BAZASE-418475 format. One record per atom (N, C-alpha, C): residue in one letter; x, y, z. Coordinates in steps of 0.001 Angstrom, whole numbers, plus 500000, padded with zeros to 6 digits. Example, Ala and Ser with C-alpha at 12.3 -4.5 7.8 and 13.67 -1.06 7.14 Angstrom:
<sites>
a513190494310507800a512300495500507800a513200496700507800s512850497750507080s513670498940507140s512900500030507870
</sites>
This chain:
<sites>
m500821498810500000m500000500000500000m500870501261500000k502006501221500711k502859502400500824k503361502881499469r503555501973498532r504123502382497250r503178503244496435y501920503333496812y500960504148496069y500926505592496557f501488505859497714f501451507208498243f502244508185497392p503352507772496768p504000508710495862p503065509135494719l502142508269494304l501192508631493256l500240509716493740v499756509574494952v498870510581495528v499619511896495599f500900511836495957f501705513036496068f501787513777494740a502034513064493654a502141513716492346a500855514438492001a499737513824492283a498453514457491987a498286515740492778l498672515706494047l498551516910494859l499556517978494428v500763517551494042v501774518494493580v501290519199492330l500540518478491523l500051519064490281l498941520073490507a498556520276491744a497496521233492047a497828522549491366g497042522877490410g497209524147489745g498217524152488622c498567523048488061c499521523036486966c498968523756485758e499851524413485044e499424525005483783e500102524226482680v499326523740481803v499838523097480616v499564524108479526v499967523901478347v499690524820477263v498218525204477345p497840526400476935p496437526791477077p495504525657476689p494409525503477462p493527524368477261p493029524240475825a493098523033475328a492581522750473992a491064522676474067p490384522745472931p488935522697472963p488385521382473500t489181520338473470t488712519059473993t489474518746475272e488909517861476085e489561517459477312e490760516585476977r491787516670477845r492980515876477633r493133514883478765i493694513750478460i494027512777479491i495526512562479410e496184512661480552e497602512374480614e497794511351481711v498687510439481497v498961509411482489v500346509650483046i500423509674484362i501696509837485045i501915508563485838e503071508006485745e503332506758486430e504254506997487610r504045508124488293r504837508496489442r503943508949490572g504524509358491635g504042509688492944g502749510418493200e502232510167494381e501038510801494915e501080510694496443t500376511519497182t500388511456498647t499027511755499238q498846511436500496q497589511714501182q497885512519502425r497083513534502672r497248514327503874r496750513563505092d495813512646504918d495243511932506052d495843510535506211a497049510353505708a497697509042505765a498146508720507185p498307507434507487p498795507022508809p500199507562509061q500599507628510326q501890508170510721q503045507495509977e503043506167509897e504149505467509223e504230505843507757t503089506119507136t503083506528505734t503671507921505597r503299508828506489r503843510193506434r505352510163506643e505842509287507520e507284509163507734e507971508664506468a507375507699505799a507948507184504551a507967508280503491e506921509095503466e506876510197502505e507972511206502786r508229511498504065r509306512435504407r510633511897503898d510868510597504052d512090510000503541d512165510128502032a511044509884501358a511013509975499895a511181511413499433t510695512377500219t510791513787499847t512241514224499753a513090513638500558a514496514012500539a515120513785499172s514618512838498399s515189512538497095s514440513223495948r513538514121496251r512758514799495226r513486516034494712a513195516380493465a513796517563492847a513260518827493505k514120519798493696k513721521086494264k512906521861493234r511934522606493725r511151523482492856r511986524691492479e511866525108491234e512554526297490763e511590527469490622v510303527175490550v509284528207490397v508710528524491773a508670529799492115a508127530223493413a506603530228493385y506017530040494561y504558530077494699y504047531465494280p503137531538493296p502634532826492794p501427533323493617e501707534055494686e500637534511495572e499528535245494828a499884536134493929a498879536942493221a497959536066492370e498519535063491736e497701534183490893e496692533401491734y497137532857492848y496233532119493717y495222533039494398a495625534271494666a494707535223495311a493478535482494446r493603535323493136r492475535528492219r491535534321492174l491975533181492702l491171531960492658l490259531856493870e489134531213493678e488258530906494799e488564529481495261k488363529248496542k488622527920497092k487393527023497018h486207527613497040h484974526832497062h483944527450496131g482996526631495707g481933527095494831g480792526108494815s480019526117493730s478819525279493651s478907524181492595a480063524004491986a480227522974490955a480633521639491597a480521520571490830a480909519243491316a481451518401490163v482341517511490509v482904516553489558v482661515165490138s482169514266489313s481987512890489746s482435511981488613g482632510731488915g483056509806487877g483517508496488465r484315507801487659r484809506491488063r486258506349487644l487067505801488535l488468505528488256l488605504057487909t489089503790486693t489333502412486271t490719502312485645l491360501185485869l492652500895485259l492554499518484628s492966499423483392s492880498168482637s491471497590482677g490468498466482646g489078498038482606g488480497637483944r489239497761485020r488736497380486341r488653498592487260a487603498638488069a487424499727489032a488554499702490054v488928500890490522v489958501010491550v489279501490492826p489048500584493782p488383500970495029p489331501670495997n488768502535496837n489493503209497915n490750503926497433a490668504531496257a491809505248495690a491651506745495907g492757507439496031g492732508884496179g492404509575494868v491537510582494950v491186511407493797v491334512856494233s491959513674493399s492098515088493732s491644515953492570v491154517133492909v490738518133491924v491476519404492304a492359519857491421a493218521000491715a493160522012490587p493220523317490912p493152524342489875p494399524343488996v494215524714487743v495318524851486802v495911526245487009t497191526294487391t497897527563487584t499312527442487024s500027528540486974s501401528506486483s502349527836487475y502001527847488753y502880527292489790y503250525849489547s502297525047489153s502592523633489008s503026523228487608a503192524172486724a503648523813485375a504969523049485450e505842523530486300e507128522860486480e506931521446487030a506073521328488051a505830520016488647a505213519065487633a504274519566486847a503626518718485843a504628518247484801e505446519169484342e506441518814483328e507380517734483852k507845517911485074k508757516925485643k508047515604485932a506811515684486417a506062514457486705a505835513659485433l505497514354484352l505293513661483078l506591513040482567a507714513612482997a509014513064482618a509479511996483615g508659511726484651g509000510698485623g509842511186486778v509934512515486957v510721513086488043v509772513684489077a509875513256490316a509043513804491388a509688515071491933v508874516071492218v509373517305492815v508962517376494276e509587518272495008e509252518423496426e507794518846496572p507211518660497753p505799518985497955p505468520435497605a504230520622497179a503748521965496851a503644522799498117d503715524086497944d503530525027499049d502172524748499687p502080524735501021p500791524472501683p499686525427501236r500043526631500866r499034527589500396r498400527104499094a499155526452498233a498610525910496980a497714524711497276r498102523898498239r497311522713498579r495948523083499157e495815524292499685e494520524735500205e493451524810499111y493871524860497865y492942524964496740y492623523607496128t493237522549496652t493037521197496131t491961520484496929h491000519900496236h489902519153496859h490181517672496657t490026516877497719t490336515449497620t489190514586498136t489181513352497663t488227512349498131t488830510981497858r488066509934498129r488479508568497827r487364507899497042t487727506938496214t486718506197495464t486020505214496398d484788504840496029d484076503825496809d484534502441496349g483882501413496804g484257500047496476g484152499693495005n483414500507494229n483265500280492789n484023501303491948g484899502090492589g485715503055491869g485055504401491609y483851504615492131y483150505878491896y483575506935492912f483574508193492467f483935509303493344f483053510514493031r483024511446493976r482329512720493792r483039513770494638v483319514919494018v483925516047494709v483006517239494487s482499517810495578s481551518924495511s482198520216495995n481426521294495921n481832522617496412n483037523186495675l483113522903494379l484215523399493566l483854524746492948p484834525650492839p484575526909492140p484650526695490630a484211527675489874a484349527617488411a485830527780488072g486260527180486964g487642527338486515g488171526095485834e489473526123485563e490185525003484947e490783524139486053f490624522829485926f491102521919486971f491739520669486385y492621520086487193y493100518737486949y492304517829487871v491744516780487314v491100515740488109v492026514538487987s492524514050489112s493476512949489048s493120511857490041g493435510645489656g493213509489490510g494376508531490356a494604507722491378a495736506807491351a495388505477491990g496086504458491532g495898503137492110g496772502126491402p496741500884491864p497549499847491226p496886499345489946d497673499183488918d497165498612487677d496866497137487951p495616496681487727p495273495294488041p496043494262487222q496537494648486055q497274493689485225q498729493557485647t499331494683486063t500757494660486379t501061494851487853g500103495413488599g500345495724489996g501104497026490191e501571497621489103e502328498867489174e501402500046489463p501865501017490248p501045502200490521p500882503051489268r499669503590489082r499364504432487930r498572505653488390v498784506761487700v498020507981487934v497394508379486609v496121508756486662v495421509241485485v494979510668485787i495260511576484876i494888512979485067i494097513454483864r492997514155484142r492194514747483076r492035516230483404q492267517074482416q492070518513482598q490656518855482151v489927519579483009v488539519924482717v488275521392483020s487212521918482419s486726523275482706s485389523143483421l485234523904484484l483974523898485229l483378525296485227s482077525371485020s481373526633485166s480612526603486483k480135527740486895k479422527844488164k478245526872488189s478116526117489245s477038525149489493s477030523951488541q478042523804487713q478092522683486774q478328521367487516q477674520311487044q477862518950487557q478498518164486412l479785517889486489l480525517271485396l480864515821485719e480619514948484754e480969513528484866e482334513342484185v483289512748484892v484640512560484382v485001511090484422d485480510578483312d485925509191483235d487429509159483409l487903508691484545l489337508540484779l489681507083484495s490137506841483287s490452505461482942s491718505387482114r492314504237482211r493506503952481415r493448502498481050
</sites>
């Protein structure tokens, strides 16, 4: 179970990543690296601290002004199902984070297979998280309007290897969006 926490970490680090301006269609990117959980058991947090020591340092500073323009909560919601190799991923971490310039560096490195140090706690305040149910379904409510990364992670049922699936979406006020996180 511990080996999946780096995947949760990558998803949280990507909170607010900016990729090239959003294309007219939704994009799916798969990252086969780290993720973390804020509510993880003590031994897991200790393992993450050890793993953090080997992570790449961030070169981009936290952009206070950019985050100051974002809202933390709203009336939109994202729901869906996380599946890997056609099978539901139960009890997996799912995060919804705003697209910002701060995480562009983290996203680029994560896509290249390089984990970066944890995001600034101020950036993590804008990330909404949940877990999938026993059938891989999830729902995240109280989201503001804007551009977001929706990411989920879990073990690939065919290989056992940890996988992260990320989809970039646009939300409008009060929108209820269904997202398929599958690989």
